[in-house]
Biopython code that builds the backbone (N, CA, C, O; Angstrom):
import numpy as np
from Bio.PDB.StructureBuilder import StructureBuilder

atoms = [
    (1, "MET", "N", (238.132, 168.216, 95.925)),
    (1, "MET", "CA", (238.241, 169.535, 95.500)),
    (1, "MET", "C", (236.798, 170.156, 95.647)),
    (1, "MET", "O", (235.785, 169.518, 95.361)),
    (2, "GLY", "N", (236.788, 171.345, 96.078)),
    (2, "GLY", "CA", (235.505, 172.113, 96.066)),
    (2, "GLY", "C", (235.620, 173.263, 95.258)),
    (2, "GLY", "O", (236.541, 174.032, 95.533)),
    (3, "ALA", "N", (234.878, 173.536, 94.326)),
    (3, "ALA", "CA", (234.703, 174.794, 93.452)),
    (3, "ALA", "C", (234.247, 175.991, 94.277)),
    (3, "ALA", "O", (233.380, 175.834, 95.137)),
    (4, "GLY", "N", (234.861, 177.315, 94.022)),
    (4, "GLY", "CA", (234.300, 178.142, 94.640)),
    (4, "GLY", "C", (234.888, 178.230, 96.258)),
    (4, "GLY", "O", (236.077, 178.067, 96.536)),
    (5, "SER", "N", (233.920, 178.492, 97.161)),
    (5, "SER", "CA", (234.151, 178.146, 98.522)),
    (5, "SER", "C", (233.656, 176.777, 98.797)),
    (5, "SER", "O", (232.448, 176.548, 98.848)),
    (6, "GLY", "N", (234.463, 175.951, 98.958)),
    (6, "GLY", "CA", (234.133, 174.484, 99.055)),
    (6, "GLY", "C", (234.271, 174.096, 100.541)),
    (6, "GLY", "O", (233.998, 172.941, 100.868)),
    (7, "SER", "N", (234.690, 175.015, 101.481)),
    (7, "SER", "CA", (235.014, 174.811, 102.861)),
    (7, "SER", "C", (233.817, 174.014, 103.475)),
    (7, "SER", "O", (234.043, 172.991, 104.121)),
    (8, "LYS", "N", (232.626, 174.446, 103.290)),
    (8, "LYS", "CA", (231.533, 173.543, 103.963)),
    (8, "LYS", "C", (231.378, 172.113, 103.480)),
    (8, "LYS", "O", (230.847, 171.274, 104.207)),
    (9, "VAL", "N", (231.855, 171.800, 102.199)),
    (9, "VAL", "CA", (231.691, 170.493, 101.555)),
    (9, "VAL", "C", (232.813, 169.597, 102.025)),
    (9, "VAL", "O", (232.571, 168.451, 102.404)),
    (10, "VAL", "N", (234.254, 170.184, 102.004)),
    (10, "VAL", "CA", (235.364, 169.289, 102.227)),
    (10, "VAL", "C", (235.916, 169.464, 103.577)),
    (10, "VAL", "O", (236.644, 168.561, 103.988)),
    (11, "ASN", "N", (235.677, 170.532, 104.376)),
    (11, "ASN", "CA", (236.291, 170.631, 105.664)),
    (11, "ASN", "C", (235.907, 169.522, 106.542)),
    (11, "ASN", "O", (234.734, 169.183, 106.696)),
    (12, "GLY", "N", (236.916, 168.955, 107.124)),
    (12, "GLY", "CA", (236.887, 167.719, 107.900)),
    (12, "GLY", "C", (236.675, 166.283, 107.373)),
    (12, "GLY", "O", (236.355, 165.284, 108.018)),
    (13, "THR", "N", (236.921, 166.407, 106.077)),
    (13, "THR", "CA", (236.773, 165.080, 105.329)),
    (13, "THR", "C", (237.991, 164.222, 105.519)),
    (13, "THR", "O", (238.984, 164.753, 106.014)),
    (14, "ASN", "N", (238.024, 162.979, 105.187)),
    (14, "ASN", "CA", (239.199, 162.210, 105.286)),
    (14, "ASN", "C", (240.031, 162.372, 103.959)),
    (14, "ASN", "O", (239.763, 161.772, 102.919)),
    (15, "ALA", "N", (240.984, 163.179, 104.106)),
    (15, "ALA", "CA", (241.874, 163.521, 102.755)),
    (15, "ALA", "C", (243.177, 163.797, 103.204)),
    (15, "ALA", "O", (243.450, 164.100, 104.366)),
    (16, "ASP", "N", (244.074, 163.679, 102.176)),
    (16, "ASP", "CA", (245.551, 164.091, 102.551)),
    (16, "ASP", "C", (245.639, 165.465, 101.937)),
    (16, "ASP", "O", (246.370, 166.265, 102.521)),
    (17, "LEU", "N", (244.996, 165.872, 100.828)),
    (17, "LEU", "CA", (244.944, 167.173, 100.319)),
    (17, "LEU", "C", (243.740, 167.793, 99.920)),
    (17, "LEU", "O", (242.968, 167.097, 99.261)),
    (18, "ILE", "N", (243.400, 169.012, 100.193)),
    (18, "ILE", "CA", (242.203, 169.681, 99.778)),
    (18, "ILE", "C", (242.684, 170.778, 98.812)),
    (18, "ILE", "O", (243.653, 171.496, 99.058)),
    (19, "VAL", "N", (241.900, 170.860, 97.635)),
    (19, "VAL", "CA", (241.971, 171.873, 96.780)),
    (19, "VAL", "C", (240.699, 172.569, 96.651)),
    (19, "VAL", "O", (239.678, 171.959, 96.334)),
    (20, "THR", "N", (240.717, 173.813, 96.880)),
    (20, "THR", "CA", (239.460, 174.563, 96.864)),
    (20, "THR", "C", (239.813, 176.116, 96.545)),
    (20, "THR", "O", (240.950, 176.587, 96.570)),
    (21, "GLY", "N", (238.571, 176.846, 96.226)),
    (21, "GLY", "CA", (238.889, 178.172, 95.920)),
    (21, "GLY", "C", (238.968, 179.036, 97.069)),
    (21, "GLY", "O", (239.596, 180.086, 96.932)),
    (22, "GLU", "N", (238.383, 178.745, 98.290)),
    (22, "GLU", "CA", (238.359, 179.683, 99.435)),
    (22, "GLU", "C", (238.298, 178.924, 100.743)),
    (22, "GLU", "O", (237.622, 177.896, 100.694)),
    (23, "PHE", "N", (238.770, 179.169, 101.710)),
    (23, "PHE", "CA", (238.923, 178.483, 103.105)),
    (23, "PHE", "C", (239.106, 179.895, 104.053)),
    (23, "PHE", "O", (239.752, 180.876, 103.686)),
    (24, "GLY", "N", (238.473, 179.784, 105.203)),
    (24, "GLY", "CA", (238.661, 180.745, 106.219)),
    (24, "GLY", "C", (239.937, 180.336, 106.935)),
    (24, "GLY", "O", (240.268, 179.151, 106.931)),
    (25, "HIS", "N", (240.680, 181.269, 107.556)),
    (25, "HIS", "CA", (241.914, 181.276, 108.279)),
    (25, "HIS", "C", (241.890, 179.996, 109.283)),
    (25, "HIS", "O", (242.774, 179.139, 109.286)),
    (26, "HIS", "N", (240.865, 179.990, 110.052)),
    (26, "HIS", "CA", (240.809, 178.866, 111.134)),
    (26, "HIS", "C", (240.378, 177.553, 110.519)),
    (26, "HIS", "O", (240.563, 176.509, 111.145)),
    (27, "GLU", "N", (239.789, 177.555, 109.274)),
    (27, "GLU", "CA", (239.502, 176.238, 108.560)),
    (27, "GLU", "C", (240.623, 175.717, 108.166)),
    (27, "GLU", "O", (240.838, 174.526, 108.391)),
    (28, "ILE", "N", (241.635, 176.578, 107.442)),
    (28, "ILE", "CA", (242.920, 176.068, 107.329)),
    (28, "ILE", "C", (243.927, 175.668, 108.237)),
    (28, "ILE", "O", (244.764, 174.808, 107.962)),
    (29, "LEU", "N", (243.851, 176.419, 109.574)),
    (29, "LEU", "CA", (244.486, 175.956, 110.711)),
    (29, "LEU", "C", (244.126, 174.701, 111.241)),
    (29, "LEU", "O", (244.968, 173.969, 111.761)),
    (30, "HIS", "N", (242.844, 174.377, 111.139)),
    (30, "HIS", "CA", (242.177, 173.065, 111.288)),
    (30, "HIS", "C", (242.737, 172.006, 110.658)),
    (30, "HIS", "O", (243.263, 171.089, 111.289)),
    (31, "GLU", "N", (242.667, 172.046, 109.272)),
    (31, "GLU", "CA", (243.094, 171.084, 108.465)),
    (31, "GLU", "C", (244.693, 170.910, 108.557)),
    (31, "GLU", "O", (245.149, 169.767, 108.531)),
    (32, "VAL", "N", (245.450, 171.885, 108.652)),
    (32, "VAL", "CA", (246.742, 171.775, 108.692)),
    (32, "VAL", "C", (247.208, 170.887, 110.080)),
    (32, "VAL", "O", (248.065, 170.003, 110.114)),
    (33, "HIS", "N", (246.483, 171.332, 111.068)),
    (33, "HIS", "CA", (246.612, 170.583, 112.419)),
    (33, "HIS", "C", (246.314, 169.052, 112.334)),
    (33, "HIS", "O", (246.879, 168.193, 113.011)),
    (34, "ARG", "N", (245.348, 168.844, 111.408)),
    (34, "ARG", "CA", (244.896, 167.245, 111.156)),
    (34, "ARG", "C", (246.123, 166.784, 110.159)),
    (34, "ARG", "O", (246.171, 165.580, 109.908)),
    (35, "GLY", "N", (246.993, 167.531, 109.644)),
    (35, "GLY", "CA", (247.884, 166.808, 108.754)),
    (35, "GLY", "C", (247.609, 166.922, 107.290)),
    (35, "GLY", "O", (248.334, 166.390, 106.449)),
    (36, "VAL", "N", (246.526, 167.638, 106.995)),
    (36, "VAL", "CA", (245.851, 167.849, 105.525)),
    (36, "VAL", "C", (246.519, 169.036, 104.914)),
    (36, "VAL", "O", (246.589, 170.117, 105.499)),
    (37, "SER", "N", (247.033, 168.801, 103.669)),
    (37, "SER", "CA", (247.617, 169.866, 102.857)),
    (37, "SER", "C", (246.480, 170.552, 102.382)),
    (37, "SER", "O", (245.469, 169.880, 102.184)),
    (38, "VAL", "N", (246.451, 171.988, 102.124)),
    (38, "VAL", "CA", (245.442, 172.750, 101.664)),
    (38, "VAL", "C", (245.855, 173.614, 100.503)),
    (38, "VAL", "O", (246.777, 174.390, 100.753)),
    (39, "ILE", "N", (245.380, 173.638, 99.333)),
    (39, "ILE", "CA", (245.732, 174.539, 98.334)),
    (39, "ILE", "C", (244.635, 175.538, 97.769)),
    (39, "ILE", "O", (243.649, 175.103, 97.176)),
    (40, "LEU", "N", (244.833, 176.824, 97.965)),
    (40, "LEU", "CA", (243.786, 177.610, 97.658)),
    (40, "LEU", "C", (244.009, 178.325, 96.388)),
    (40, "LEU", "O", (245.041, 178.960, 96.169)),
    (41, "THR", "N", (242.989, 178.213, 95.517)),
    (41, "THR", "CA", (243.168, 178.639, 94.021)),
    (41, "THR", "C", (242.495, 179.932, 93.679)),
    (41, "THR", "O", (242.603, 180.342, 92.523)),
    (42, "ASP", "N", (241.784, 180.647, 94.596)),
    (42, "ASP", "CA", (241.079, 181.851, 94.401)),
    (42, "ASP", "C", (239.764, 181.381, 94.126)),
    (42, "ASP", "O", (239.609, 180.451, 93.335)),
    (43, "HIS", "N", (238.739, 181.962, 94.733)),
    (43, "HIS", "CA", (237.322, 181.615, 94.566)),
    (43, "HIS", "C", (236.734, 181.745, 93.244)),
    (43, "HIS", "O", (236.156, 180.763, 92.780)),
    (44, "SER", "N", (236.808, 182.908, 92.520)),
    (44, "SER", "CA", (236.152, 182.919, 91.272)),
    (44, "SER", "C", (236.967, 182.389, 90.181)),
    (44, "SER", "O", (236.341, 182.146, 89.149)),
    (45, "ASN", "N", (238.292, 182.141, 90.174)),
    (45, "ASN", "CA", (239.085, 181.558, 89.283)),
    (45, "ASN", "C", (238.745, 180.135, 89.229)),
    (45, "ASN", "O", (238.587, 179.527, 88.170)),
    (46, "ASN", "N", (238.627, 179.581, 90.474)),
    (46, "ASN", "CA", (238.340, 178.198, 90.616)),
    (46, "ASN", "C", (237.086, 177.775, 89.958)),
    (46, "ASN", "O", (237.067, 176.681, 89.395)),
    (47, "GLU", "N", (235.947, 178.593, 89.970)),
    (47, "GLU", "CA", (234.768, 178.321, 89.224)),
    (47, "GLU", "C", (234.739, 178.360, 87.902)),
    (47, "GLU", "O", (233.936, 177.616, 87.338)),
    (48, "ARG", "N", (235.550, 179.178, 87.152)),
    (48, "ARG", "CA", (235.642, 179.439, 85.782)),
    (48, "ARG", "C", (236.037, 178.101, 85.121)),
    (48, "ARG", "O", (235.499, 177.824, 84.049)),
    (49, "GLY", "N", (236.846, 177.325, 85.615)),
    (49, "GLY", "CA", (237.253, 176.269, 84.910)),
    (49, "GLY", "C", (236.151, 175.240, 84.673)),
    (49, "GLY", "O", (236.300, 174.396, 83.789)),
    (50, "PHE", "N", (235.008, 175.277, 85.454)),
    (50, "PHE", "CA", (233.870, 174.270, 85.255)),
    (50, "PHE", "C", (232.845, 174.919, 84.436)),
    (50, "PHE", "O", (231.791, 174.291, 84.334)),
    (51, "ARG", "N", (232.931, 176.064, 83.821)),
    (51, "ARG", "CA", (231.837, 176.533, 83.163)),
    (51, "ARG", "C", (231.520, 175.716, 81.767)),
    (51, "ARG", "O", (230.402, 175.327, 81.429)),
    (52, "GLU", "N", (232.718, 175.543, 81.046)),
    (52, "GLU", "CA", (232.416, 174.641, 79.847)),
    (52, "GLU", "C", (231.794, 173.261, 80.044)),
    (52, "GLU", "O", (230.831, 172.843, 79.400)),
    (53, "GLU", "N", (232.417, 172.628, 80.958)),
    (53, "GLU", "CA", (231.809, 171.298, 81.551)),
    (53, "GLU", "C", (230.465, 171.237, 81.917)),
    (53, "GLU", "O", (229.754, 170.276, 81.623)),
    (54, "PHE", "N", (229.984, 172.444, 82.695)),
    (54, "PHE", "CA", (228.748, 172.648, 83.014)),
    (54, "PHE", "C", (227.799, 172.760, 81.657)),
    (54, "PHE", "O", (226.874, 171.986, 81.410)),
    (55, "ARG", "N", (228.161, 173.742, 80.925)),
    (55, "ARG", "CA", (227.539, 174.049, 79.621)),
    (55, "ARG", "C", (227.266, 172.608, 78.858)),
    (55, "ARG", "O", (226.130, 172.343, 78.464)),
    (56, "LYS", "N", (228.243, 171.793, 78.691)),
    (56, "LYS", "CA", (228.062, 170.482, 78.033)),
    (56, "LYS", "C", (226.937, 169.565, 78.803)),
    (56, "LYS", "O", (225.916, 169.132, 78.266)),
    (57, "LYS", "N", (227.271, 169.387, 79.965)),
    (57, "LYS", "CA", (226.284, 168.513, 80.794)),
    (57, "LYS", "C", (225.089, 169.039, 80.742)),
    (57, "LYS", "O", (224.191, 168.212, 80.587)),
    (58, "PHE", "N", (224.711, 170.355, 80.834)),
    (58, "PHE", "CA", (223.411, 170.838, 80.932)),
    (58, "PHE", "C", (222.738, 170.841, 79.508)),
    (58, "PHE", "O", (221.534, 170.594, 79.456)),
    (59, "ILE", "N", (223.319, 171.059, 78.544)),
    (59, "ILE", "CA", (222.780, 170.962, 77.111)),
    (59, "ILE", "C", (222.384, 169.446, 76.832)),
    (59, "ILE", "O", (221.377, 169.114, 76.207)),
    (60, "GLU", "N", (223.325, 168.563, 77.388)),
    (60, "GLU", "CA", (223.002, 167.007, 77.129)),
    (60, "GLU", "C", (221.902, 166.656, 77.819)),
    (60, "GLU", "O", (221.144, 165.866, 77.255)),
    (61, "LEU", "N", (221.546, 167.138, 79.174)),
    (61, "LEU", "CA", (220.384, 166.932, 79.965)),
    (61, "LEU", "C", (219.173, 167.290, 79.143)),
    (61, "LEU", "O", (218.292, 166.486, 78.840)),
    (62, "LEU", "N", (219.205, 168.665, 78.782)),
    (62, "LEU", "CA", (217.945, 169.145, 78.152)),
    (62, "LEU", "C", (217.663, 168.457, 76.836)),
    (62, "LEU", "O", (216.504, 168.337, 76.440)),
    (63, "ALA", "N", (218.742, 167.982, 76.120)),
    (63, "ALA", "CA", (218.491, 167.418, 74.860)),
    (63, "ALA", "C", (217.647, 166.109, 74.984)),
    (63, "ALA", "O", (216.860, 165.752, 74.107)),
    (64, "LYS", "N", (217.883, 165.391, 76.195)),
    (64, "LYS", "CA", (217.030, 164.184, 76.363)),
    (64, "LYS", "C", (215.646, 164.501, 76.430)),
    (64, "LYS", "O", (214.804, 163.633, 76.201)),
    (65, "TYR", "N", (215.305, 165.788, 76.755)),
    (65, "TYR", "CA", (213.877, 166.286, 76.884)),
    (65, "TYR", "C", (213.375, 167.023, 75.643)),
    (65, "TYR", "O", (212.289, 167.603, 75.651)),
    (66, "ASN", "N", (214.288, 166.992, 74.430)),
    (66, "ASN", "CA", (214.025, 167.697, 73.285)),
    (66, "ASN", "C", (214.017, 169.192, 73.549)),
    (66, "ASN", "O", (213.367, 169.971, 72.852)),
    (67, "GLU", "N", (214.770, 169.566, 74.593)),
    (67, "GLU", "CA", (215.030, 171.082, 74.615)),
    (67, "GLU", "C", (216.141, 171.459, 74.079)),
    (67, "GLU", "O", (217.127, 170.722, 74.069)),
    (68, "ASN", "N", (216.129, 172.654, 73.562)),
    (68, "ASN", "CA", (217.293, 173.333, 72.890)),
    (68, "ASN", "C", (217.607, 174.631, 73.315)),
    (68, "ASN", "O", (216.758, 175.514, 73.194)),
    (69, "ILE", "N", (218.779, 174.887, 73.825)),
    (69, "ILE", "CA", (218.966, 176.241, 74.471)),
    (69, "ILE", "C", (220.411, 176.585, 73.905)),
    (69, "ILE", "O", (221.133, 175.726, 73.398)),
    (70, "GLU", "N", (220.764, 177.921, 74.039)),
    (70, "GLU", "CA", (221.817, 178.614, 73.783)),
    (70, "GLU", "C", (222.472, 179.120, 75.133)),
    (70, "GLU", "O", (221.758, 179.809, 75.862)),
    (71, "MET", "N", (223.697, 178.856, 75.509)),
    (71, "MET", "CA", (224.219, 179.292, 76.749)),
    (71, "MET", "C", (225.321, 180.241, 76.063)),
    (71, "MET", "O", (225.991, 179.994, 75.060)),
    (72, "VAL", "N", (225.330, 181.410, 76.882)),
    (72, "VAL", "CA", (226.139, 182.196, 76.618)),
    (72, "VAL", "C", (227.110, 182.856, 77.775)),
    (72, "VAL", "O", (226.574, 183.531, 78.655)),
    (73, "PHE", "N", (228.402, 182.681, 77.776)),
    (73, "PHE", "CA", (229.177, 183.223, 78.932)),
    (73, "PHE", "C", (229.903, 184.604, 78.524)),
    (73, "PHE", "O", (230.304, 184.792, 77.375)),
    (74, "SER", "N", (230.025, 185.435, 79.424)),
    (74, "SER", "CA", (230.600, 186.706, 79.353)),
    (74, "SER", "C", (231.958, 186.427, 78.736)),
    (74, "SER", "O", (232.671, 185.493, 79.101)),
    (75, "GLU", "N", (232.285, 187.321, 77.748)),
    (75, "GLU", "CA", (233.853, 187.340, 77.279)),
    (75, "GLU", "C", (234.675, 188.107, 78.126)),
    (75, "GLU", "O", (235.882, 187.872, 78.171)),
    (76, "VAL", "N", (234.127, 189.055, 78.847)),
    (76, "VAL", "CA", (234.712, 189.990, 79.617)),
    (76, "VAL", "C", (234.895, 189.663, 80.981)),
    (76, "VAL", "O", (235.666, 190.366, 81.635)),
    (77, "ASP", "N", (234.217, 188.556, 81.607)),
    (77, "ASP", "CA", (234.315, 188.270, 82.877)),
    (77, "ASP", "C", (235.839, 187.975, 83.390)),
    (77, "ASP", "O", (236.629, 187.405, 82.637)),
    (78, "ARG", "N", (236.203, 188.372, 84.655)),
    (78, "ARG", "CA", (237.350, 188.138, 85.008)),
    (78, "ARG", "C", (237.436, 188.216, 86.591)),
    (78, "ARG", "O", (236.500, 188.725, 87.207)),
    (79, "ASP", "N", (238.434, 187.768, 87.189)),
    (79, "ASP", "CA", (238.457, 187.802, 88.560)),
    (79, "ASP", "C", (238.425, 189.210, 89.159)),
    (79, "ASP", "O", (239.181, 190.092, 88.752)),
    (80, "PRO", "N", (237.590, 189.387, 90.073)),
    (80, "PRO", "CA", (237.381, 190.781, 90.570)),
    (80, "PRO", "C", (238.567, 191.242, 91.473)),
    (80, "PRO", "O", (238.666, 192.444, 91.718)),
    (81, "LEU", "N", (239.296, 190.531, 91.884)),
    (81, "LEU", "CA", (240.533, 190.849, 92.602)),
    (81, "LEU", "C", (241.817, 190.987, 91.823)),
    (81, "LEU", "O", (242.138, 190.137, 90.993)),
    (82, "GLU", "N", (242.524, 192.002, 92.071)),
    (82, "GLU", "CA", (243.702, 192.430, 91.412)),
    (82, "GLU", "C", (244.853, 192.452, 92.344)),
    (82, "GLU", "O", (244.839, 193.104, 93.387)),
    (83, "TYR", "N", (245.911, 191.682, 91.925)),
    (83, "TYR", "CA", (247.161, 191.763, 92.765)),
    (83, "TYR", "C", (248.170, 192.651, 92.484)),
    (83, "TYR", "O", (248.704, 192.564, 91.378)),
    (84, "ILE", "N", (248.512, 193.423, 93.202)),
    (84, "ILE", "CA", (249.609, 194.369, 92.835)),
    (84, "ILE", "C", (250.845, 194.369, 93.708)),
    (84, "ILE", "O", (251.781, 195.127, 93.453)),
]
sb = StructureBuilder()
sb.init_structure("model")
sb.init_model(0)
sb.init_chain("A")
sb.init_seg("    ")
for serial, (resi, resn, name, xyz) in enumerate(atoms, 1):
    if name == "N":
        sb.init_residue(resn, " ", resi, " ")
    sb.init_atom(name, np.array(xyz, "f"), 0.0, 1.0, " ", f" {name:<3s}", serial, name[0])
structure = sb.get_structure()
């Protein structure tokens, strides 16, 4: 799985399935030709799922060095694309 635009990370890997937020048309054709299934989840929505996990890991890491921070995420953030 590649969050956001994971194409550079996962394109061409040995996989049966790639789940990523964004792939170019020709990257998809390449993977399908290789017999790999591709699921696109929309770039920014794919990244939003990792925010809470990132917050936890980052706070844990800083706590090891006796650093205390507050992380604030937007409550109005949303996908900039609107489907009609």
